[in-house]
DRENNU-736422 format. One line per field, with one value per residue (C-alpha): residue in three letters; x, y, z; chain. Coordinates in nm, 4 decimals, padded with zeros to 6 digits, m for minus. Each point is the difference from the previous one (the first is absolute). Example, Ala and Ser with C-alpha at 12.3 -4.5 7.8 and 13.67 -1.06 7.14 Angstrom:
BEGIN
miba ala, ser;
east 01.2300, 00.1370;
north m00.4500, 00.3440;
up 00.7800, m00.0660;
guvex A, A;
***
This chain:
BEGIN
miba unk, unk, unk, unk, unk, unk, unk, unk, unk, unk, unk, unk, unk, unk, unk, unk, unk, unk, unk, unk, unk, unk, unk, unk, unk, unk, unk, unk, unk, unk, unk, unk, unk, unk, unk, unk, unk, unk, unk, unk, unk, unk, unk, unk, unk, unk, unk, unk, unk, unk, unk, unk, unk, unk, unk, unk, unk, unk, unk, unk, unk, unk, unk, unk, unk, unk, unk, unk, unk, unk, unk, unk, unk, unk, unk, unk, unk, unk, unk, unk, unk, unk, unk, unk, unk, unk, unk, unk, unk, unk, unk, unk, unk, unk, unk, unk, unk, unk, unk, unk, unk, unk, unk, unk, unk, unk, unk, unk, unk, unk, unk, unk, unk, unk, unk, unk, unk, unk, unk, unk, unk, unk, unk, unk, unk, unk, unk, unk, unk, unk, unk, unk, unk, unk, unk, unk, unk, unk, unk, unk, unk, unk, unk, unk, unk, unk, unk, unk, unk, unk, unk, unk, unk, unk, unk, unk, unk, unk, unk, unk, unk, unk, unk, unk, unk, unk, unk, unk, unk, unk, unk, unk, unk, unk, unk, unk, unk, unk, unk, unk, unk;
east 02.1848, 00.0080, m00.2804, 00.2485, 00.2787, m00.1682, m00.1097, 00.2054, 00.1937, m00.0573, 00.2867, m00.0935, 00.1198, 00.3408, 00.1203, 00.2784, 00.0213, 00.3337, m00.0194, 00.3181, 00.0589, m00.0935, m00.1771, m00.2377, 00.1283, m00.2860, 00.1390, m00.2729, m00.0792, 00.0016, 00.3578, 00.1558, m00.1265, 00.0264, m00.2155, 00.1576, m00.0561, m00.0301, 00.2389, m00.3224, m00.1784, 00.0629, m00.1278, m00.0455, m00.1581, m00.2602, m00.1995, 00.0782, m00.0179, 00.1696, m00.0754, 00.1391, m00.0014, 00.0838, 00.1807, m00.1648, m00.3374, 00.1203, m00.1319, 00.2774, 00.0185, m00.3559, 00.0848, 00.3024, m00.1233, m00.2754, 00.2274, 00.2291, m00.3233, m00.0651, 00.3594, m00.0125, m00.3030, 00.1134, 00.2970, m00.1809, m00.2114, 00.2811, 00.2003, m00.3349, m00.1964, 00.1355, m00.1603, m00.1493, m00.1805, m00.1364, m00.0219, m00.2205, 00.1124, m00.3588, 00.0670, 00.0173, 00.3020, 00.1498, 00.1703, 00.3159, 00.2535, 00.2217, 00.3714, 00.2171, 00.0931, m00.1602, m00.4114, m00.0681, m00.3052, m00.0978, m00.2623, m00.0542, 00.3361, 00.2422, 00.1741, m00.0155, 00.0403, 00.2900, m00.0535, 00.2576, m00.1185, 00.1623, 00.1589, m00.2527, m00.2973, m00.1408, m00.2844, m00.2078, m00.2541, m00.3191, m00.0857, 00.1676, m00.1865, m00.0128, 00.3211, 00.0631, 00.2566, 00.1264, 00.2692, 00.0342, 00.0232, m00.3466, 00.1529, 00.2527, m00.3283, m00.1811, 00.2690, 00.0901, m00.3441, m00.0561, 00.3502, m00.1542, m00.3159, 00.1878, 00.1057, m00.3510, m00.2485, m00.3809, m00.1350, m00.2910, m00.1794, 00.0269, 00.1349, 00.2286, 00.3318, 00.1276, m00.1828, m00.0744, m00.2191, m00.3134, 00.1335, m00.3077, m00.0140, m00.1990, m00.0259, 00.0565, m00.2728, 00.2223, 00.1904, m00.1693, 00.0882, 00.0666, m00.2347, m00.1638, 00.0991;
north 02.0981, m00.3500, m00.1110, m00.1328, 00.1688, 00.3450, m00.1590, 00.1716, m00.2735, 00.0707, m00.0485, m00.2169, 00.0953, m00.0580, m00.0881, 00.2487, 00.0432, 00.1200, 00.0849, m00.0845, 00.0846, m00.3951, m00.1264, 00.0811, m00.1720, m00.0652, m00.0417, m00.1150, m00.2247, m00.2998, 00.0194, 00.2105, m00.0210, 00.2434, 00.0060, 00.0851, 00.3280, 00.0276, 00.2583, 00.1997, m00.0209, 00.2868, m00.0921, 00.2884, m00.0078, 00.2683, 00.0051, m00.3874, m00.1257, m00.0992, 00.0995, m00.1213, 00.1549, m00.0451, 00.1527, m00.0303, m00.2021, m00.2709, m00.3896, m00.0638, 00.2084, 00.0366, m00.4128, 00.0950, 00.2776, m00.2352, m00.3022, 00.2514, 00.0787, m00.3257, m00.1275, 00.3285, m00.0839, m00.3397, 00.0959, 00.2251, m00.2525, m00.2845, 00.1933, 00.1323, m00.2938, m00.3030, m00.2376, m00.3087, m00.3078, m00.3113, m00.3260, m00.3157, m00.3852, m00.2053, m00.3489, m00.3127, m00.0585, 00.3495, 00.2651, 00.1723, 00.0051, 00.3128, m00.0624, 00.3098, 00.0993, m00.2656, m00.0897, m00.3873, m00.0554, m00.3629, m00.0004, m00.3590, m00.0671, m00.2438, 00.2238, 00.3023, 00.3293, 00.1941, 00.4191, 00.2208, 00.3394, 00.3038, 00.2743, 00.2618, m00.2016, m00.0979, m00.3366, m00.0440, m00.3555, 00.0823, m00.3374, m00.3134, 00.0622, 00.4259, 00.1831, 00.3879, 00.1450, 00.3825, 00.1978, 00.3819, m00.0535, m00.0525, m00.1956, m00.2183, m00.1132, m00.0897, m00.1735, m00.2235, m00.0945, m00.0647, m00.1821, m00.2130, m00.0713, m00.1611, m00.2954, m00.1589, 00.2426, m00.0558, m00.3201, 00.1526, m00.3833, m00.0457, 00.3635, m00.1400, 00.1985, 00.3781, 00.2418, 00.3923, 00.1440, 00.0330, m00.1050, m00.1698, m00.3085, m00.1470, m00.4171, m00.1664, m00.3305, m00.3201, m00.0318, m00.2183, m00.3835, m00.0647, m00.2168, 00.0477, m00.3766;
up m05.2360, 00.1593, 00.2296, 00.2198, m00.0549, 00.1455, 00.3038, 00.3138, 00.2517, 00.2860, 00.2457, 00.3134, 00.2763, 00.1116, m00.3065, m00.1352, m00.4017, m00.1818, m00.3599, m00.2605, m00.3197, m00.0786, 00.2454, 00.3259, 00.3585, 00.2969, 00.3151, 00.2881, 00.2854, m00.2019, m00.1957, m00.3153, m00.3466, m00.3181, m00.2866, m00.3806, m00.1381, m00.3575, m00.1985, m00.1119, 00.3200, 00.2115, 00.4613, 00.2126, 00.3159, 00.1414, 00.3644, 00.0266, m00.2510, m00.3558, m00.2903, m00.3259, m00.3831, m00.3245, m00.2431, m00.3016, m00.1251, m00.2082, 00.0673, 00.1341, 00.2434, 00.0736, 00.0998, 00.2075, 00.1658, 00.1063, 00.1071, 00.1839, 00.1873, 00.0967, 00.0754, 00.2408, 00.2060, 00.0393, 00.1745, 00.1954, 00.1303, 00.0103, 00.2746, 00.2120, 00.0160, m00.1902, m00.2199, 00.0450, m00.1992, 00.0807, m00.1153, 00.1092, m00.0491, m00.0883, m00.0024, 00.2266, 00.1933, m00.1580, 00.2364, 00.0737, 00.3058, 00.0580, 00.0915, 00.0839, m00.3994, m00.1739, m00.0275, m00.0580, m00.1981, m00.0137, m00.3092, m00.0830, m00.2205, 00.1205, 00.1930, 00.1755, m00.1991, 00.1754, m00.0874, 00.1783, 00.0910, m00.1799, 00.2575, m00.0674, 00.0211, 00.3070, 00.0216, 00.2536, 00.0678, 00.1047, m00.0511, m00.1279, m00.2735, m00.0312, m00.1262, 00.0587, m00.1986, 00.0943, m00.0693, m00.1593, m00.3295, m00.1809, m00.3471, 00.2375, 00.2278, m00.3278, m00.1349, 00.3305, m00.0031, m00.3592, 00.1059, 00.2583, m00.1622, m00.3171, 00.2005, m00.0051, m00.2400, 00.0704, m00.2165, m00.1795, 00.0434, 00.3728, 00.1003, 00.1889, 00.0409, 00.1232, m00.0865, 00.1120, 00.2743, m00.2293, m00.3289, m00.1967, m00.1184, m00.2522, 00.0289, m00.2857, m00.1173, 00.0371, m00.3399, m00.3188, m00.0217, 00.4092, 00.1210, 00.3528, 00.1223;
guvex A, A, A, A, A, A, A, A, A, A, A, A, A, A, A, A, A, A, A, A, A, A, A, A, A, A, A, A, A, A, A, A, A, A, A, A, A, A, A, A, A, A, A, A, A, A, A, A, A, A, A, A, A, A, A, A, A, A, A, A, A, A, A, A, A, A, A, A, A, A, A, A, A, A, A, A, A, A, A, A, A, A, A, A, A, A, A, A, A, A, A, A, A, A, A, A, A, A, A, A, A, A, A, A, A, A, A, A, A, A, A, A, A, A, A, A, A, A, A, A, A, A, A, A, A, A, A, A, A, A, A, A, A, A, A, A, A, A, A, A, A, A, A, A, A, A, A, A, A, A, A, A, A, A, A, A, A, A, A, A, A, A, A, A, A, A, A, A, A, A, A, A, A, A, A, A, A, A, A, A, A;
***
């Protein structure tokens, strides 16, 4: 059996689960999400836990079993407590400013970068150089964090740019052929 797929999902308090033929719907205090349910995977609720089982033991079904369980777990956690990702901006003069539904990033370009904030994502500026992205869908939070990071990825030579909090960067030596004048 799949190591990930065989683990039961504890349903958090205040979360309602509805099992349909092709998806599992989760509704909680933060919102509503659904997780896909593949044809060969069966879901049932026992003792306030969601248990996913598969019908046969082929390689493809084993991988779908683990995938279904991971997606369902992320949806259950998302509607109860949500997900967040933090980014830090490193560089002299680099900062962010938040206006209603857009964020202005000053990253050393000739003009500021304007980022329109999606409706399902909340952005909090803890400092002008520390951004926290929050939402109920783990994949969307990670995707938007990567999108903001891509405006100015960390430079391997000076380590300036936007990076995840806790991201370990390795500084490269100066490029060959560059003089120290």
